[in-house]
C-alpha atoms as an extended CHARMM CRD file, in Angstrom:
* protein
*
       204  EXT
         1         1  UNK       CA             65.0100000000      -32.8510000000      286.4950000000  PROA      1               0.0000000000
         2         2  UNK       CA             65.9430000000      -36.1100000000      284.7720000000  PROA      2               0.0000000000
         3         3  UNK       CA             63.6680000000      -36.6610000000      281.7750000000  PROA      3               0.0000000000
         4         4  UNK       CA             63.1970000000      -39.5840000000      279.4050000000  PROA      4               0.0000000000
         5         5  UNK       CA             62.2710000000      -38.3380000000      275.9250000000  PROA      5               0.0000000000
         6         6  UNK       CA             60.6800000000      -40.5630000000      273.2980000000  PROA      6               0.0000000000
         7         7  UNK       CA             60.2620000000      -39.2200000000      269.7780000000  PROA      7               0.0000000000
         8         8  UNK       CA             63.1850000000      -36.8390000000      269.9540000000  PROA      8               0.0000000000
         9         9  UNK       CA             64.0890000000      -36.7760000000      266.2460000000  PROA      9               0.0000000000
        10        10  UNK       CA             60.8450000000      -35.3260000000      264.8470000000  PROA      10              0.0000000000
        11        11  UNK       CA             60.1240000000      -31.6490000000      264.2130000000  PROA      11              0.0000000000
        12        12  UNK       CA             58.6090000000      -31.2820000000      267.6650000000  PROA      12              0.0000000000
        13        13  UNK       CA             60.9470000000      -33.7110000000      269.4050000000  PROA      13              0.0000000000
        14        14  UNK       CA             64.1110000000      -31.8610000000      268.4190000000  PROA      14              0.0000000000
        15        15  UNK       CA             62.6810000000      -28.5900000000      269.7220000000  PROA      15              0.0000000000
        16        16  UNK       CA             61.6420000000      -30.3150000000      272.9460000000  PROA      16              0.0000000000
        17        17  UNK       CA             65.1810000000      -31.5740000000      273.3320000000  PROA      17              0.0000000000
        18        18  UNK       CA             66.6170000000      -28.0920000000      272.8060000000  PROA      18              0.0000000000
        19        19  UNK       CA             64.1650000000      -26.5600000000      275.2940000000  PROA      19              0.0000000000
        20        20  UNK       CA             64.8770000000      -29.1780000000      277.9460000000  PROA      20              0.0000000000
        21        21  UNK       CA             68.6420000000      -28.8110000000      277.6750000000  PROA      21              0.0000000000
        22        22  UNK       CA             68.4560000000      -25.0060000000      277.6050000000  PROA      22              0.0000000000
        23        23  UNK       CA             66.5780000000      -25.0890000000      280.8960000000  PROA      23              0.0000000000
        24        24  UNK       CA             69.1240000000      -27.3590000000      282.5140000000  PROA      24              0.0000000000
        25        25  UNK       CA             67.2560000000      -30.6590000000      282.5020000000  PROA      25              0.0000000000
        26        26  UNK       CA             69.1740000000      -33.9140000000      282.0790000000  PROA      26              0.0000000000
        27        27  UNK       CA             67.6920000000      -35.8500000000      279.1270000000  PROA      27              0.0000000000
        28        28  UNK       CA             67.8540000000      -39.5080000000      278.1340000000  PROA      28              0.0000000000
        29        29  UNK       CA             66.4890000000      -39.8290000000      274.5840000000  PROA      29              0.0000000000
        30        30  UNK       CA             65.3930000000      -43.0800000000      272.9480000000  PROA      30              0.0000000000
        31        31  UNK       CA             65.7250000000      -42.8490000000      269.1660000000  PROA      31              0.0000000000
        32        32  UNK       CA             65.8530000000      -45.3140000000      266.2820000000  PROA      32              0.0000000000
        33        33  UNK       CA             68.4310000000      -43.2690000000      264.3800000000  PROA      33              0.0000000000
        34        34  UNK       CA             70.8300000000      -41.3580000000      266.6760000000  PROA      34              0.0000000000
        35        35  UNK       CA             72.5960000000      -39.8940000000      263.6430000000  PROA      35              0.0000000000
        36        36  UNK       CA             69.5340000000      -37.6820000000      263.0990000000  PROA      36              0.0000000000
        37        37  UNK       CA             70.3360000000      -35.7920000000      266.3040000000  PROA      37              0.0000000000
        38        38  UNK       CA             73.1040000000      -33.3850000000      265.4070000000  PROA      38              0.0000000000
        39        39  UNK       CA             73.4770000000      -32.3360000000      269.0130000000  PROA      39              0.0000000000
        40        40  UNK       CA             76.0340000000      -32.9040000000      271.7160000000  PROA      40              0.0000000000
        41        41  UNK       CA             75.5280000000      -31.7880000000      275.2960000000  PROA      41              0.0000000000
        42        42  UNK       CA             76.8380000000      -33.0470000000      278.6470000000  PROA      42              0.0000000000
        43        43  UNK       CA             73.2270000000      -33.1940000000      279.8620000000  PROA      43              0.0000000000
        44        44  UNK       CA             72.1710000000      -35.4740000000      276.9880000000  PROA      44              0.0000000000
        45        45  UNK       CA             72.3100000000      -39.2650000000      276.7540000000  PROA      45              0.0000000000
        46        46  UNK       CA             71.1640000000      -40.8830000000      273.5010000000  PROA      46              0.0000000000
        47        47  UNK       CA             70.2020000000      -44.5500000000      273.2980000000  PROA      47              0.0000000000
        48        48  UNK       CA             69.4150000000      -46.3640000000      270.0700000000  PROA      48              0.0000000000
        49        49  UNK       CA             66.2020000000      -48.3650000000      270.3030000000  PROA      49              0.0000000000
        50        50  UNK       CA             62.5710000000      -48.7770000000      269.3400000000  PROA      50              0.0000000000
        51        51  UNK       CA             59.5400000000      -47.5670000000      271.2880000000  PROA      51              0.0000000000
        52        52  UNK       CA             57.7420000000      -50.7670000000      270.2610000000  PROA      52              0.0000000000
        53        53  UNK       CA             60.2780000000      -52.8230000000      272.2160000000  PROA      53              0.0000000000
        54        54  UNK       CA             59.4700000000      -52.9150000000      275.9310000000  PROA      54              0.0000000000
        55        55  UNK       CA             63.0600000000      -53.5280000000      277.0260000000  PROA      55              0.0000000000
        56        56  UNK       CA             64.3350000000      -50.5190000000      275.0600000000  PROA      56              0.0000000000
        57        57  UNK       CA             61.7400000000      -48.2370000000      276.6410000000  PROA      57              0.0000000000
        58        58  UNK       CA             62.3900000000      -49.6150000000      280.1250000000  PROA      58              0.0000000000
        59        59  UNK       CA             66.1400000000      -49.0220000000      279.8090000000  PROA      59              0.0000000000
        60        60  UNK       CA             65.6170000000      -45.3210000000      279.0310000000  PROA      60              0.0000000000
        61        61  UNK       CA             62.8160000000      -44.6680000000      281.5260000000  PROA      61              0.0000000000
        62        62  UNK       CA             64.6770000000      -46.2280000000      284.4690000000  PROA      62              0.0000000000
        63        63  UNK       CA             65.9850000000      -43.7230000000      287.0490000000  PROA      63              0.0000000000
        64        64  UNK       CA             64.2150000000      -40.7180000000      285.4540000000  PROA      64              0.0000000000
        65        65  UNK       CA             61.9540000000      -38.2090000000      287.2070000000  PROA      65              0.0000000000
        66        66  UNK       CA             59.5010000000      -37.8340000000      284.3120000000  PROA      66              0.0000000000
        67        67  UNK       CA             58.7590000000      -38.9670000000      280.7700000000  PROA      67              0.0000000000
        68        68  UNK       CA             57.8270000000      -36.9660000000      277.6790000000  PROA      68              0.0000000000
        69        69  UNK       CA             56.3360000000      -39.0870000000      274.9070000000  PROA      69              0.0000000000
        70        70  UNK       CA             56.2830000000      -37.3320000000      271.5300000000  PROA      70              0.0000000000
        71        71  UNK       CA             56.1960000000      -40.4990000000      269.4270000000  PROA      71              0.0000000000
        72        72  UNK       CA             54.5650000000      -40.3190000000      265.9940000000  PROA      72              0.0000000000
        73        73  UNK       CA             54.1520000000      -42.8230000000      263.2200000000  PROA      73              0.0000000000
        74        74  UNK       CA             51.6300000000      -44.9600000000      261.4050000000  PROA      74              0.0000000000
        75        75  UNK       CA             49.2520000000      -47.6360000000      262.6100000000  PROA      75              0.0000000000
        76        76  UNK       CA             49.2790000000      -48.5980000000      266.2710000000  PROA      76              0.0000000000
        77        77  UNK       CA             52.7620000000      -47.3420000000      267.1330000000  PROA      77              0.0000000000
        78        78  UNK       CA             51.4110000000      -44.7750000000      269.6040000000  PROA      78              0.0000000000
        79        79  UNK       CA             49.2770000000      -47.2030000000      271.5780000000  PROA      79              0.0000000000
        80        80  UNK       CA             52.0190000000      -49.8480000000      271.6190000000  PROA      80              0.0000000000
        81        81  UNK       CA             54.5420000000      -47.2340000000      272.7830000000  PROA      81              0.0000000000
        82        82  UNK       CA             52.3130000000      -45.9170000000      275.5570000000  PROA      82              0.0000000000
        83        83  UNK       CA             51.7800000000      -49.4300000000      276.8550000000  PROA      83              0.0000000000
        84        84  UNK       CA             55.5340000000      -49.8710000000      277.1210000000  PROA      84              0.0000000000
        85        85  UNK       CA             55.9600000000      -46.4340000000      278.7120000000  PROA      85              0.0000000000
        86        86  UNK       CA             53.2870000000      -47.0860000000      281.3370000000  PROA      86              0.0000000000
        87        87  UNK       CA             54.7240000000      -50.4930000000      282.2230000000  PROA      87              0.0000000000
        88        88  UNK       CA             58.2240000000      -49.0350000000      282.6070000000  PROA      88              0.0000000000
        89        89  UNK       CA             56.9970000000      -46.0880000000      284.6870000000  PROA      89              0.0000000000
        90        90  UNK       CA             54.9970000000      -48.3060000000      287.0120000000  PROA      90              0.0000000000
        91        91  UNK       CA             57.9240000000      -50.6780000000      287.4160000000  PROA      91              0.0000000000
        92        92  UNK       CA             60.1910000000      -47.7530000000      288.3780000000  PROA      92              0.0000000000
        93        93  UNK       CA             57.5150000000      -45.8860000000      290.3830000000  PROA      93              0.0000000000
        94        94  UNK       CA             57.7070000000      -42.8120000000      288.1660000000  PROA      94              0.0000000000
        95        95  UNK       CA             54.4650000000      -40.8340000000      288.0410000000  PROA      95              0.0000000000
        96        96  UNK       CA             54.9060000000      -37.7700000000      285.7980000000  PROA      96              0.0000000000
        97        97  UNK       CA             54.1790000000      -38.2080000000      282.0820000000  PROA      97              0.0000000000
        98        98  UNK       CA             53.4980000000      -35.7180000000      279.3150000000  PROA      98              0.0000000000
        99        99  UNK       CA             52.0950000000      -37.2470000000      276.1410000000  PROA      99              0.0000000000
       100       100  UNK       CA             51.5250000000      -35.5740000000      272.7810000000  PROA      100             0.0000000000
       101       101  UNK       CA             48.1370000000      -36.0700000000      271.1730000000  PROA      101             0.0000000000
       102       102  UNK       CA             45.9930000000      -34.0210000000      268.8360000000  PROA      102             0.0000000000
       103       103  UNK       CA             43.1120000000      -31.5480000000      269.0140000000  PROA      103             0.0000000000
       104       104  UNK       CA             40.6950000000      -34.1350000000      267.6130000000  PROA      104             0.0000000000
       105       105  UNK       CA             40.3840000000      -35.8600000000      270.9930000000  PROA      105             0.0000000000
       106       106  UNK       CA             39.2490000000      -32.7360000000      272.8060000000  PROA      106             0.0000000000
       107       107  UNK       CA             35.6800000000      -32.7180000000      274.0270000000  PROA      107             0.0000000000
       108       108  UNK       CA             32.6560000000      -31.1700000000      272.2790000000  PROA      108             0.0000000000
       109       109  UNK       CA             29.6330000000      -32.0210000000      274.3920000000  PROA      109             0.0000000000
       110       110  UNK       CA             29.4450000000      -35.8260000000      274.6950000000  PROA      110             0.0000000000
       111       111  UNK       CA             31.6640000000      -36.3420000000      271.6090000000  PROA      111             0.0000000000
       112       112  UNK       CA             35.3060000000      -36.0680000000      270.7350000000  PROA      112             0.0000000000
       113       113  UNK       CA             35.9960000000      -33.2990000000      268.2140000000  PROA      113             0.0000000000
       114       114  UNK       CA             37.0560000000      -35.8350000000      265.5810000000  PROA      114             0.0000000000
       115       115  UNK       CA             33.6390000000      -37.4910000000      265.7360000000  PROA      115             0.0000000000
       116       116  UNK       CA             31.9750000000      -34.3610000000      264.3130000000  PROA      116             0.0000000000
       117       117  UNK       CA             31.2100000000      -34.3170000000      260.5570000000  PROA      117             0.0000000000
       118       118  UNK       CA             33.3660000000      -31.2370000000      259.9670000000  PROA      118             0.0000000000
       119       119  UNK       CA             36.5680000000      -32.9590000000      261.1350000000  PROA      119             0.0000000000
       120       120  UNK       CA             38.9940000000      -33.7140000000      258.2440000000  PROA      120             0.0000000000
       121       121  UNK       CA             38.4810000000      -37.3100000000      257.1620000000  PROA      121             0.0000000000
       122       122  UNK       CA             42.1960000000      -37.7460000000      256.4040000000  PROA      122             0.0000000000
       123       123  UNK       CA             42.9780000000      -37.2040000000      260.0910000000  PROA      123             0.0000000000
       124       124  UNK       CA             40.4390000000      -39.6330000000      261.5490000000  PROA      124             0.0000000000
       125       125  UNK       CA             42.6510000000      -42.7350000000      261.6580000000  PROA      125             0.0000000000
       126       126  UNK       CA             45.5510000000      -41.0840000000      263.4860000000  PROA      126             0.0000000000
       127       127  UNK       CA             43.1320000000      -39.2850000000      265.7940000000  PROA      127             0.0000000000
       128       128  UNK       CA             41.4480000000      -42.5550000000      266.6660000000  PROA      128             0.0000000000
       129       129  UNK       CA             44.8850000000      -43.7790000000      267.7150000000  PROA      129             0.0000000000
       130       130  UNK       CA             45.2820000000      -40.6600000000      269.9000000000  PROA      130             0.0000000000
       131       131  UNK       CA             41.9200000000      -41.5460000000      271.4780000000  PROA      131             0.0000000000
       132       132  UNK       CA             43.1310000000      -45.0510000000      272.2940000000  PROA      132             0.0000000000
       133       133  UNK       CA             46.2060000000      -43.5960000000      273.9890000000  PROA      133             0.0000000000
       134       134  UNK       CA             44.0550000000      -41.1360000000      275.9660000000  PROA      134             0.0000000000
       135       135  UNK       CA             41.7380000000      -43.8870000000      277.1730000000  PROA      135             0.0000000000
       136       136  UNK       CA             44.7200000000      -46.0450000000      278.1790000000  PROA      136             0.0000000000
       137       137  UNK       CA             46.1600000000      -43.1400000000      280.1730000000  PROA      137             0.0000000000
       138       138  UNK       CA             42.8370000000      -42.4350000000      281.8750000000  PROA      138             0.0000000000
       139       139  UNK       CA             42.8190000000      -45.9630000000      283.2800000000  PROA      139             0.0000000000
       140       140  UNK       CA             46.2020000000      -45.4940000000      285.0170000000  PROA      140             0.0000000000
       141       141  UNK       CA             47.1150000000      -43.7910000000      288.2810000000  PROA      141             0.0000000000
       142       142  UNK       CA             49.8990000000      -41.7820000000      286.6360000000  PROA      142             0.0000000000
       143       143  UNK       CA             50.1330000000      -37.9890000000      286.7960000000  PROA      143             0.0000000000
       144       144  UNK       CA             49.7630000000      -37.6350000000      283.0330000000  PROA      144             0.0000000000
       145       145  UNK       CA             48.9870000000      -34.6100000000      280.8910000000  PROA      145             0.0000000000
       146       146  UNK       CA             48.0360000000      -34.9950000000      277.2240000000  PROA      146             0.0000000000
       147       147  UNK       CA             48.8860000000      -31.9840000000      275.0590000000  PROA      147             0.0000000000
       148       148  UNK       CA             46.4550000000      -31.6820000000      272.1380000000  PROA      148             0.0000000000
       149       149  UNK       CA             47.6090000000      -29.1400000000      269.5410000000  PROA      149             0.0000000000
       150       150  UNK       CA             45.9570000000      -28.4980000000      266.1680000000  PROA      150             0.0000000000
       151       151  UNK       CA             48.0950000000      -28.7470000000      263.0250000000  PROA      151             0.0000000000
       152       152  UNK       CA             51.6790000000      -27.7620000000      263.8210000000  PROA      152             0.0000000000
       153       153  UNK       CA             53.9080000000      -25.7600000000      261.4940000000  PROA      153             0.0000000000
       154       154  UNK       CA             57.5780000000      -24.8920000000      261.1870000000  PROA      154             0.0000000000
       155       155  UNK       CA             57.0640000000      -21.1260000000      261.2240000000  PROA      155             0.0000000000
       156       156  UNK       CA             58.7810000000      -19.2130000000      264.0280000000  PROA      156             0.0000000000
       157       157  UNK       CA             57.1500000000      -19.4240000000      267.4140000000  PROA      157             0.0000000000
       158       158  UNK       CA             55.8960000000      -16.2970000000      269.1310000000  PROA      158             0.0000000000
       159       159  UNK       CA             55.9560000000      -17.5420000000      272.7150000000  PROA      159             0.0000000000
       160       160  UNK       CA             52.3480000000      -16.3670000000      273.0240000000  PROA      160             0.0000000000
       161       161  UNK       CA             49.5530000000      -18.9200000000      273.1560000000  PROA      161             0.0000000000
       162       162  UNK       CA             46.4070000000      -19.8010000000      275.0630000000  PROA      162             0.0000000000
       163       163  UNK       CA             45.7600000000      -23.0920000000      276.8330000000  PROA      163             0.0000000000
       164       164  UNK       CA             42.7550000000      -24.6820000000      278.5110000000  PROA      164             0.0000000000
       165       165  UNK       CA             41.7190000000      -28.1080000000      279.7380000000  PROA      165             0.0000000000
       166       166  UNK       CA             39.7160000000      -30.6490000000      277.7430000000  PROA      166             0.0000000000
       167       167  UNK       CA             37.8140000000      -28.3910000000      275.3050000000  PROA      167             0.0000000000
       168       168  UNK       CA             39.0480000000      -27.0190000000      271.9460000000  PROA      168             0.0000000000
       169       169  UNK       CA             39.4750000000      -23.4180000000      270.8630000000  PROA      169             0.0000000000
       170       170  UNK       CA             36.8890000000      -23.7490000000      268.0870000000  PROA      170             0.0000000000
       171       171  UNK       CA             37.3580000000      -20.2380000000      266.7020000000  PROA      171             0.0000000000
       172       172  UNK       CA             41.1550000000      -20.1640000000      266.9690000000  PROA      172             0.0000000000
       173       173  UNK       CA             43.7420000000      -20.6700000000      264.2570000000  PROA      173             0.0000000000
       174       174  UNK       CA             44.0990000000      -24.2600000000      263.0680000000  PROA      174             0.0000000000
       175       175  UNK       CA             47.9030000000      -24.0050000000      263.1150000000  PROA      175             0.0000000000
       176       176  UNK       CA             50.4560000000      -23.4200000000      265.8340000000  PROA      176             0.0000000000
       177       177  UNK       CA             54.2460000000      -23.3990000000      265.6730000000  PROA      177             0.0000000000
       178       178  UNK       CA             56.1280000000      -26.4970000000      266.7870000000  PROA      178             0.0000000000
       179       179  UNK       CA             58.2980000000      -24.1270000000      268.8370000000  PROA      179             0.0000000000
       180       180  UNK       CA             55.3370000000      -22.8230000000      270.8340000000  PROA      180             0.0000000000
       181       181  UNK       CA             54.0850000000      -26.3320000000      271.5540000000  PROA      181             0.0000000000
       182       182  UNK       CA             57.5730000000      -27.3490000000      272.7020000000  PROA      182             0.0000000000
       183       183  UNK       CA             57.7580000000      -24.3520000000      275.0210000000  PROA      183             0.0000000000
       184       184  UNK       CA             54.4180000000      -25.1910000000      276.5910000000  PROA      184             0.0000000000
       185       185  UNK       CA             55.3190000000      -28.8690000000      277.0390000000  PROA      185             0.0000000000
       186       186  UNK       CA             58.4190000000      -27.9620000000      279.0440000000  PROA      186             0.0000000000
       187       187  UNK       CA             56.4880000000      -25.3120000000      280.9880000000  PROA      187             0.0000000000
       188       188  UNK       CA             53.9100000000      -27.9600000000      281.8790000000  PROA      188             0.0000000000
       189       189  UNK       CA             56.6210000000      -30.4300000000      282.8340000000  PROA      189             0.0000000000
       190       190  UNK       CA             58.0050000000      -27.9210000000      285.3230000000  PROA      190             0.0000000000
       191       191  UNK       CA             54.7430000000      -26.5660000000      286.7430000000  PROA      191             0.0000000000
       192       192  UNK       CA             52.2290000000      -29.4440000000      286.4020000000  PROA      192             0.0000000000
       193       193  UNK       CA             49.2530000000      -27.1570000000      285.8060000000  PROA      193             0.0000000000
       194       194  UNK       CA             47.0430000000      -29.7660000000      284.1060000000  PROA      194             0.0000000000
       195       195  UNK       CA             47.3660000000      -33.1220000000      285.9030000000  PROA      195             0.0000000000
       196       196  UNK       CA             45.2710000000      -35.9260000000      284.3720000000  PROA      196             0.0000000000
       197       197  UNK       CA             43.8160000000      -33.6010000000      281.7320000000  PROA      197             0.0000000000
       198       198  UNK       CA             43.9200000000      -33.0390000000      277.9870000000  PROA      198             0.0000000000
       199       199  UNK       CA             45.1430000000      -29.5530000000      277.1020000000  PROA      199             0.0000000000
       200       200  UNK       CA             44.0930000000      -27.4630000000      274.1120000000  PROA      200             0.0000000000
       201       201  UNK       CA             46.6620000000      -24.9770000000      272.8510000000  PROA      201             0.0000000000
       202       202  UNK       CA             46.1550000000      -22.1960000000      270.2980000000  PROA      202             0.0000000000
       203       203  UNK       CA             48.1200000000      -19.1420000000      269.1600000000  PROA      203             0.0000000000
       204       204  UNK       CA             47.0570000000      -15.7930000000      270.6170000000  PROA      204             0.0000000000
């Protein structure tokens, strides 16, 4: 599969890149600082650019089979990036998108998890941005999946985790390894088990 990857220099993004290449996928990564990727592979193309610039995103998305968006950052960078991604995908008639979000936008009754009083106040602003991205995706006709992990950590992955659509694992650990999230993202890319759904993930 030919995959456009946005956000490939972060803790999660670099593991996604490794997983994709290890499984034989051809990757075109859009990054602001290519020097941060200490990786060379015949299956990898790296383009310098900014996810906030529509032309940069369009150049990387063109001719791909799918897009993985793992963009982070402050303010409205996620919602600006997803707008550019969606426009590029629709222009090129690409349908498959996996987007990284957070557990706070999973559903608890009529509310998002982050709207409950027990949700950490320091995470509300970024989670509200995840919500905006989710609601933008819902209004499209793309085959999107939004992966919604809890806090991620750099400890070694186990390869064992539970997943389910739309609702959080309220009694599960609040931390999962970046490596396990990366594994699941690439699994989901290949098998498309959760089309047009949010996905909770928790360690077993």
